N, C-alpha and C positions, 0 to 999 in steps of 0.2 A: 851143895855148898846155902847155908842160910841168911840173907839178912838182919836187921841188929829187932826183933822185938818181936820173936816169934812168939806162939798164944798155942803150947800142945791141951787141949783145951778139957780131957780127960785124959786117967788114966783107961793104955789100952791098945793093942801094935798097932803101929805105924811106920809102912816100913818106904824108903827112900834112895832111890838110887848114891850113888855115892861125886853120879854125873850132873844132875840135878842139880837143880839152876830156880830155888827160896825168892824169893825179895821179899822185903819189909813189910815189915807188921801183918805177917799170913796167920791164923787163924786152922787148923788141924785139927779134925778130929780121929774118934780110934773108925781102928778096921779098913780105916786109907792106905792105899798103895803108888808110887808113886816115882813111873819110869822104870826104865832097861825092857820095854816089847819095840827095838826098831828103835832105838835110843830113847834119848832125856831128853825128858818138856822146860822149859821154862815158867814160870810160876812169879808175874806182874809183883807189886807190890797193894797190900788190904786187901790178896784171898783169903777168900770166906771157904778152904776146904767141910764140907760137911759128908757129913757119918756115914764110911764104904766106899764112897767116891775112887777110881780107876782112873789113875791118871798119867798114858803112858806114852811110844814115842817119840823122834824127835817132831813135836808138840813149842806154840805159841801160849800160852794166855794172857791177858793182856790185864793192869792192873785195876781195882775195884773190884772182879768179878766176885760174881759167886757161885759155887761147885751146890747145887745140889747133891741132895742126901743116894748113893749108891749110883749118882752117875759113871757113864766112865767112855774117857772123855777120851778120842783118840786124834782131837783135829785142830788146828787156831780157832784162839777165839778177843776179840777184840775187845779193847778194855769197856769199861761200864757193862756186863752185861749181867746178866744171870740165866745159870745156864741147866741146861741139867735130862733123864734122860739116858735112855742106850740104843747108840751110838746118844750121847747127848749134842743138843741143840741150842736155842739163843726163846729163850723163854721168856725173856722181858729185856732193854731195851733200859732197866737200873743197875743205880750204880753199887759197889757192897754197900756205899753208907749210906743212899737213900731205905734201899729198909730195913735199916738199928740192926748190923751184925758188926755196927764198929761204934764203940760210945764219938762224938760232936768230936771233940778232942786228942785225939790220936795225933797227927802230927805234929800238935803240939809237943808234945814229950818226942 
């Protein structure tokens, strides 16, 4: 299930489990996989998902999170963080808005 404002940035393969929940205004890049290894994730609003990211398991990702390219996300993460790595860890306590992946007026639309 996808919230309003979904942005698929480029043409390419994106695999999403039918049980996964993706919030509003999320940006998803190609070569990503979301869900179906021990459950499906719930992804918050305004989440940027970089190319090649793998997000799986019965986990929750907060609002305003940026997931780095090729990250493997298999645990919960709070709001307003940048995550990356294998397995993913918090790299910064900044939101997806603070690093500029969303225009400032996105919430007005």
